[in-house]
BASEGU-681672 format. One record per atom (N, C-alpha, C): residue in three letters; x, y, z. Coordinates in steps of 0.2 Angstrom, whole numbers, plus 5000, padded with zeros to 4 digits. Layout:
alaXYZ
...
***
This chain:
met558753215347
met558053205349
met557653265347
gln557053245344
gln556553295342
gln556253325348
asp556253395348
asp555853425354
asp555153435352
asp554753395356
asp554053395354
asp553653465356
asp554053505360
asp553753575362
asp553953625357
gln554353615352
gln554653665348
gln554053685343
glu553953745341
glu553453765336
glu553753755329
pro553353715325
pro553553705318
pro553453765314
pro553753775309
pro553653835304
pro552953825301
glu552753885299
glu552053885296
glu551953835290
val552553835286
val552553785280
val553153745281
phe553053675281
phe553653635282
phe553553565278
asp554053535276
asp554153475272
asp554353425277
pro553953375279
pro554153325284
pro554753285281
val554853275275
val555453235272
val556053275273
glu556053345272
glu556653385272
glu556753415279
asp556253435283
asp556353475288
asp556453445295
tyr556253375295
tyr556353335302
tyr556653275301
pro557053255306
pro557353185306
pro556853135305
trp557153075302
trp556753015302
trp556952965307
arg556452945311
arg556552885316
arg556052835315
thr556152785318
thr555652725318
thr555152745324
pro554452715323
pro554052725329
pro554352695335
arg554652645335
arg554952615341
arg555452665344
glu555852695340
glu556252745343
glu555852805346
ile555352825343
ile554952885345
ile554552865352
phe554352805352
phe554052775359
phe554552775364
ala555152755363
ala555652745368
ala555752815371
arg555752865367
arg555852935370
arg555352945376
phe554752915376
phe554252925381
phe554252875386
gly554752825385
gly554852775390
gly554352715389
phe554052715383
phe553652655381
phe553952605377
ile553952545379
ile554252485375
ile553752435374
pro553552425368
pro553052365367
pro553352305369
ile552952255371
ile553152185373
ile553152145367
val553652095367
val553752055362
val553152005361
pro552851995355
pro552151955355
pro552251885358
ser552751855357
ser552851785359
ser552851785367
leu552951835370
leu552851835378
leu552151855380
leu551651865376
leu550951875378
leu550551815376
asp550151795382
asp549651745380
asp549051775378
asp548551735376
asp547951765373
asp547551805377
arg547651795384
arg547251845388
arg547551915389
gln548251915388
gln548551975388
gln548552015381
leu548551975376
leu548652005369
leu548252065368
ser547552055369
ser547052115367
ser547252175370
gly547352175377
gly547452235381
gly548152265378
arg548652225377
arg549252255375
arg549252285368
leu548752255364
leu548652285357
leu548352355358
trp547852365362
trp547552425363
trp548052475366
glu548452455371
glu548952495374
glu549352525368
leu549652485364
leu550052505358
leu549652555353
leu549052535352
leu548652575347
leu548552645350
tyr548452655357
tyr548352715360
tyr548952755361
ala549552715362
ala550252755362
ala550352785355
ala550152745349
ala550252765343
ala549852835341
ala549152825344
ala548752885343
ala549052945346
ala549352935352
ala549552995356
ala550153025352
ser550452985348
ser551053015344
ser550753025337
arg550153025336
arg549753045330
arg549952995324
phe549952935326
phe549952875321
phe549252845321
phe548952835315
phe548252805315
phe548252755310
phe547752705311
phe547752645306
phe547052635303
ser547052605298
ser546452585295
ser546552515291
his545952485289
his545952415286
his546352365290
thr546152355296
thr546452305300
thr546052235301
asp545452235298
asp544952185300
asp545052115297
his545552115293
his545752045290
his546252015295
leu546452045300
leu546952015305
leu546652005312
ser546851955315
ser546651935322
ser547051985326
asp546851995332
asp547252035337
asp548052015337
arg548151945337
arg548851925337
arg549151945331
glu548851925325
glu549151945319
glu549252015318
phe548852055320
phe548952135319
phe549452155324
tyr549552135330
tyr550052145335
tyr550752125332
ala550752065329
ala551352035326
ala551552075320
leu551152105316
leu551352145310
leu551552205313
leu551252235318
leu551552305320
leu552252295323
trp552352235327
trp552952225330
trp553552215325
asp553352165320
asp553852145315
asp554052195310
gln553552235308
gln553652285302
gln553552355304
trp552952375306
trp552752445307
trp553252485312
leu553352445317
leu553752485323
leu554452505320
asp554752465315
asp555352485313
asp555452515306
glu554852545304
glu554852575297
glu554952655299
pro555552685296
pro555652755298
pro555152795295
thr554952855299
thr554452905298
thr554752965300
ala554453025297
ala554653085299
ala554453095307
asp554953125311
asp554853135318
asp554553205319
ile553953215317
ile553653285317
ile553453305324
pro553553365327
pro553353375333
pro552553375334
leu552353355340
leu551553355341
leu551253425340
ser551653475341
ser551353545340
ser551153555333
ala551453515328
ala551253525321
ala550553505320
glu550253465324
glu549553435323
glu549553395316
thr550053365315
thr550053325308
thr549953255310
asn549453225306
asn549353145308
asn549653105302
thr549853045304
thr550152995300
thr549652935299
his549452925293
his548952865292
his549352805289
thr549252745292
thr549452685289
thr548952635287
asp548852615281
asp548452575279
asp548752505280
ile548452465284
ile548752395286
ile548652345280
ser548152355276
ser548052315270
ser548652325265
ala549052375266
ala549552385261
ala550152335263
phe550152295269
phe550652255271
phe550452185269
asn550952145266
asn550852075265
asn550652035271
ala550151995271
ala550051955277
ala549551895275
leu549551845279
leu549051795279
leu549251755272
gly549851755270
gly550051725264
gly549851755257
leu549551815258
leu549351855252
leu549751915252
ile549751945245
ile550152005244
ile549652065246
ala549852125247
ala549452175249
ala548852185244
glu549052185237
glu548452195232
glu547952145233
glu548052075234
glu547552025235
glu547152045241
ile547452065247
ile547152075253
ile546652135252
trp546852185249
trp546352245248
trp545752225243
leu545952185238
leu545452165233
leu544952115236
arg545152075240
arg544752025243
arg544252045249
tyr544552095253
tyr544252115259
tyr543952185259
tyr544252225255
tyr544052295256
tyr543752335250
ala543952305244
ala543752345237
ala542952335237
asp542652395235
asp541952395234
asp541752395227
glu541152405225
glu540952405218
glu541252465214
asp541252515217
asp541552575214
asp542252565213
asp542652535218
asp543352515216
asp543452475211
gln542952425210
gln543052375205
gln542952405198
leu542452445198
leu542252485192
leu542852525189
leu543152565194
leu543752605192
leu544352555190
trp544452505193
trp544952455191
trp544852435184
arg544252415183
arg544052385176
arg544052435171
ser544052495172
ser544052555167
ser544752555164
thr545252525168
thr545952525165
thr546152455163
glu545852405167
glu546052335165
glu545352295165
pro545052305159
pro544352275158
pro544352195159
gly544952165158
gly544952095158
gly545152065165
phe545252105170
phe545552085176
phe545052045180
val545251985183
val544851945187
val544951955194
phe544351975197
phe544451995205
phe544351935209
pro544651925214
pro544551865219
pro543851875222
pro543551815224
pro542951825227
pro542951865233
his542451905234
his542451955240
his542251915246
gln542651925252
gln542551895258
gln542451955263
asp541951945268
asp541951995273
asp542551985278
pro542852035280
pro543452025285
pro543151995291
pro543551945293
pro543351905299
pro543351935306
his543651995306
his543652035313
his543352095312
asp543152125318
asp542752185318
asp543152235323
arg543652275320
arg544052315324
arg544052385322
asp544052395315
asp544152465312
asp543752515315
arg543152505316
arg542652555318
arg542752575326
phe543252535329
phe543352555336
phe544052585337
leu544452585331
leu545152615332
leu545152685334
pro545652715337
pro545752785339
pro545752825332
val545452885332
val545352925327
val545752995328
pro545953025323
pro546253095324
pro545853135328
pro546153185332
pro545753235335
pro545453285331
ile544953315332
ile544653365328
ile544953435330
pro545253475325
pro545553535327
pro545053585331
leu545353615335
leu544953655340
leu544553705336
glu544753735330
glu544353785327
glu543753755324
ala543753685323
ala543153655320
ala542553655325
his542753665331
his542153665336
his541753725336
ala541953775333
ala541553835332
ala541053825327
gly541153775323
gly540653775317
gly540253705318
trp539853695313
trp539353635313
trp539753575311
leu539553515315
leu539853455313
leu539353405312
pro539453355308
pro538953305307
pro538653275314
gly538053265314
gly537753245321
gly537553305325
asp537753365324
asp537453425327
asp536753435325
glu536453485329
glu535753505326
glu535953545320
leu535453555315
leu535553595309
leu535753665311
pro536253685307
pro536453755308
pro535953805307
pro535953865310
pro535453915309
pro535453935302
glu534753955300
glu534653975293
glu534954045292
pro535254065286
pro535454135285
pro534954185286
glu535254245288
glu534754305290
glu534254315284
asp534454305278
asp533954325273
asp533454275271
ser533454225275
ser532954165274
ser532254185276
asp532154245279
asp531554275282
asp531354345279
pro531354345272
pro531354415269
pro530654455271
leu530154425273
leu529554455275
leu529454475283
gly530054455286
gly530054465293
gly529554435298
leu529254375295
leu528754335299
leu529054305305
ala529754295305
ala530054265312
ala529954315317
ala529954375316
ala529854425322
ala529154425324
ile528654415320
ile527954415322
ile527854345326
asp528154295324
asp528054235327
asp528354235335
arg528954275335
arg529254285342
arg528754325346
glu528454375343
glu527954415347
glu527354375350
ile527154335345
ile526554295347
ile526754245353
ala527354215352
ala527554165357
ala527654205364
ala527954265364
ala528054305370
ala527354325373
ala526854335369
ala526254355372
ala525854295375
ser526054235372
ser525754175375
ser526054155381
asp526554185384
asp526854155390
asp526454165396
asp525954215396
asp525554225401
asp524954185401
val524854145396
val524254105396
val524354045400
pro523954025405
pro524053965408
pro523953905404
val524453855405
val524453795402
val524453735407
asp524053685405
asp523953625409
asp524553585408
leu524953575413
leu525553535413
leu525453475417
pro525853415415
pro525753355419
pro526153375426
pro525853335431
pro526153345438
pro526953335438
ala527353375441
ala528053355441
ala528153295445
asp528753265443
asp528953195446
asp529153215453
pro529153175458
pro529353185465
pro530153195464
ile530453225469
ile531153235469
ile531553165470
ala531953145466
ala532253085467
ala532753085472
thr532853035476
thr533253035482
thr533953005480
asn533952965474
asn534552945472
asn534852985466
leu535453005466
leu535753045461
leu535753015454
glu535852955454
glu535852925447
glu535152925444
thr534652905448
thr533952905446
thr533752975444
ser533953025447
ser533853095446
ser534153115439
leu534753095438
leu535053115432
leu534853075426
arg534653015427
arg534352975421
arg533652995420
ala533353025424
ala532653055423
ala532753115418
ser533253155419
ser533353205414
ser533553185407
glu534053145407
glu534353115401
glu534453045401
pro533853005401
pro533952935402
pro534452895398
asp534552915392
asp535052885387
asp535752895389
thr535952935393
thr536652955393
thr536852955401
trp536452975405
trp536652975412
trp536552905415
ile537152875417
ile537152805419
ile537852795422
ser537952755427
ser538652735429
ser538952685424
pro539552695423
pro539852645418
pro539752575420
ala539752555426
ala539652485428
ala539052465426
lys538452505427
lys537852485425
lys537752475417
lys538152525414
lys538152525407
lys538452455404
phe538952435407
phe539352375405
phe538852315407
glu538552315413
glu538052265415
glu537552255409
glu537252315407
glu536652305402
glu536952285396
glu537552295394
glu537852275388
glu538152205388
lys538152175394
lys538452115396
lys539252115394
thr539552175396
thr540252175395
thr540552155402
pro540952105402
pro541152075409
pro541652125412
leu541652125418
leu542152165422
leu542352115428
leu543052125429
leu543352075434
leu543552115440
pro543352095446
pro543552135452
pro544352125453
pro544652185456
pro545352185456
pro545652125460
ala545352095465
ala545652035468
ala545651975464
glu545351975459
glu545351915454
glu545851915449
ile546151975448
ile546651985443
ile547351975445
thr547751935441
thr548451925443
thr548851985441
asp549451985444
asp549852045442
asp550052045434
glu550151975432
glu550351975425
glu549751995420
thr549151995422
thr548652015417
thr548352075419
leu548552105425
leu548252175427
leu548252225422
thr548852235419
thr548952295414
thr548552285408
pro548552225405
pro548152215399
pro547452225400
ile547152205406
ile546452205408
ile546352285409
leu546752315412
leu546652395413
leu546652425406
trp547052415401
trp546952445395
trp546352425391
glu546152365392
glu545552345389
glu544952385392
leu544952395398
leu544452435402
leu544452505399
leu545052535399
leu545152605397
leu544852615390
his545052565385
his544752565379
his543952565379
gln543652515382
gln542952505383
gln542652575385
leu542952605390
leu542652665393
leu542752725388
ala543252725384
ala543352775379
ala542852765373
leu542652705372
leu542152695367
leu541452725369
arg541352735375
arg540752755378
arg540752835380
gly541352865378
gly541452935379
gly541752955386
phe542052905390
phe542352915397
phe543052915396
tyr543352965399
tyr544052975398
tyr544352985405
val545052975406
val545352985413
val545853035412
leu545953075418
leu546453125419
leu546853115425
his547553135425
his547953135430
his547953065434
thr548253015430
thr548352955433
thr549052935434
asp549552975433
asp550252955433
asp550552945440
his550152965445
his550352955452
his550152885455
leu549752845451
leu549452785453
leu549752725449
ser549852675452
ser550052615449
ser549452585445
asp549652535440
asp549052505436
asp548552475441
arg548752445446
arg548352415451
arg547952465455
asp548252515457
asp547852565461
asp547352605456
leu547552615450
leu547152645445
leu546552605444
tyr546652535443
tyr546052495441
tyr545652485447
gly545952485453
gly545552475460
gly545152545461
asp545452605459
asp545052665460
asp544452665455
leu544552645449
leu544052645444
leu543452595446
trp543652535449
trp543252485451
trp542752505456
his543052535461
his542652555467
his542352625467
his542552665462
his542252735462
his542052755455
gly542552755451
gly542452785444
gly541952745440
leu541852685441
leu541352645437
leu540652645441
arg540652665447
arg540052665451
arg539652735451
asp540052785450
asp539652855450
asp539352865443
pro538752895444
pro538452915437
pro538852965433
ala538752945427
ala539152985422
ala538753005416
his538953055412
his538653065405
his539053035400
leu538752975397
leu539152935392
leu538852945385
pro539052995382
pro538853005375
pro539052955370
gly539552915371
gly539852875366
gly540452915363
arg540652895357
arg541152925354
arg540852985350
asn540953045353
asn540553105351
asn541053155349
pro540953195343
pro541453245341
pro541453305345
arg541053315350
arg540953375354
arg541353365361
gly541453305363
gly541753295370
gly541553225373
gly541553225379
gly541453165383
gly541453175391
trp541453125394
trp541453125402
trp542253125404
phe542453165408
phe543153165410
phe543253155417
his543453095419
his543553075426
his544253095429
asp544253145433
asp544953165435
asp545153135442
phe545753105442
phe545953065448
phe546253115453
leu546253175452
leu546353225457
leu545653245461
gly545153215459
gly544553225462
gly544253295462
ser544053315468
ser543753375469
ser544253435470
trp544953415469
trp545453465470
trp545453495477
gly545353455482
gly545453485489
gly546153495490
asp546353505497
asp547053515499
asp547453455497
ala547253395498
ala547653335497
ala547853335490
glu547253345485
glu547353335478
glu547753395475
met547753455478
met548153505476
met548853495477
gln549053455483
gln549753435485
gln549953385479
leu549553345477
leu549753295472
leu549853325466
trp549453375464
trp549553415458
trp550253455458
leu550353485463
leu550953525464
leu551553485464
arg551553425467
arg552053375467
arg552253345460
tyr551753325457
tyr551853275451
tyr551653315444
tyr551253355444
tyr550953375438
tyr551053455436
ala551153495441
ala551253565439
ala551853585436
thr551953625432
thr552553645429
thr552853695434
ala553553715432
ala553853765437
ala553553825437
ala553253845431
ala552853915431
ala552253905435
glu551853855435
glu551253845438
glu551453845446
arg551953805448
arg552153805455
arg552353875457
ala552653915453
ala552853985456
ala552254025456
lys551754015452
lys551154055452
lys550754045458
his550753975460
his550353955465
his550653985472
ala551353975472
ala551654005478
ala551554075479
thr551554115474
thr551354185474
thr550654205476
glu550254165474
glu549454175475
glu549254145482
tyr549654095484
tyr549454065490
tyr550054055494
pro550354105497
pro550954095501
pro550954055507
gly550354045510
gly550254005516
gly550253925514
asp550153905508
asp550153835506
asp550853805506
arg550853745509
arg551453715509
arg551653685502
met552253705499
met552453685493
met552853615493
pro552553565491
pro552953495491
pro553553495486
pro554053455487
pro554553455482
pro554353425476
lys554653445470
lys554453425463
lys554653355462
glu554253305460
glu554453235459
glu554153215452
thr554553175449
thr554253145443
thr553853085444
pro553253075442
pro552853025443
pro553152955441
leu553052905445
leu553352835444
leu553052805438
phe552452825436
phe552052795431
phe551952845425
lys552152835419
lys552152875414
lys551552855409
arg550952865411
arg550352835407
arg549952885404
asp549852945407
asp549452995404
asp549453015397
trp550153015395
trp550253035388
trp549852995383
arg549752935385
arg549452885380
arg548852855382
val548552875387
val547852855388
val547352875383
pro546752845382
pro546352865377
pro546152945378
lys546152975373
lys545953055373
lys545253065370
gly544953125372
gly544353145369
gly544453165362
pro543953195359
pro544053205352
pro544453275350
phe544653305355
phe545053375354
phe545553385359
***
């Protein structure tokens, strides 16, 4: 079994340096076994598909060109073909991503070439193709019937990239030699001198009594409770009491996916059952105001189910999440605290819940 904690060499060849296993075998190592498609009704299928896609992303498998397939067709293709295709079992510490182009699989009675040409080839692709086969007859273009690709999990951004400029950021600062006459320094002196000049400002708004109102006043486009955001977007939410045990897990994964699309991620959930997790989100996580930037390369809103890390939450952390080294350090620093016995959480979910961009 490949040790995901081992440090890979600086230079490695996936084909030569690591064993090859199927994604199904890799998932089984984490205790995740996808469900047979025929056992899923239409209400369960979408949530189980997103559960599988986020499990794949957690193992650094990512997909593209899926919009020609329905949820059921895509899930069935993953089950019947992709899950059993051997791949290099590279440790996660190598930060190496594996990309699978789903249009490269035969489906819908079409061969892979026909699928790509019909649904995904653009004018540049056609020009390139005709440069080598001028007489080739392209199938008529069709827009893919489904809209999924833009919502798929994407590879995390390397941490070192966060020190630099990313698309969507404010423009990077100009180089130092962009002001050869030193006019910027004069502008700063003028601005400093003007600080003492009275300026007529509009009257300040009265202090808001409601936290959400106050936060939305400062950043009205991003501070909002997820429940209100869903309401505004007409995204349905079901109360826990109306969800059967059979559909609870798929609906939970649909919710986690929808939250991730808005930049909302969860932490420390493995001590909670699916129903407890959904109920806690329904009653608290979805009701509290949050900063929802959408899928943002710089981060998002992280909802920690250990809450404010009071005494009770610290006991949960020590029991279920702290490593042996962390428990030993805590015992040394806080000798008066009770040390609970170490237990493995009953629910192994955190490794595959939607993650932020880094």
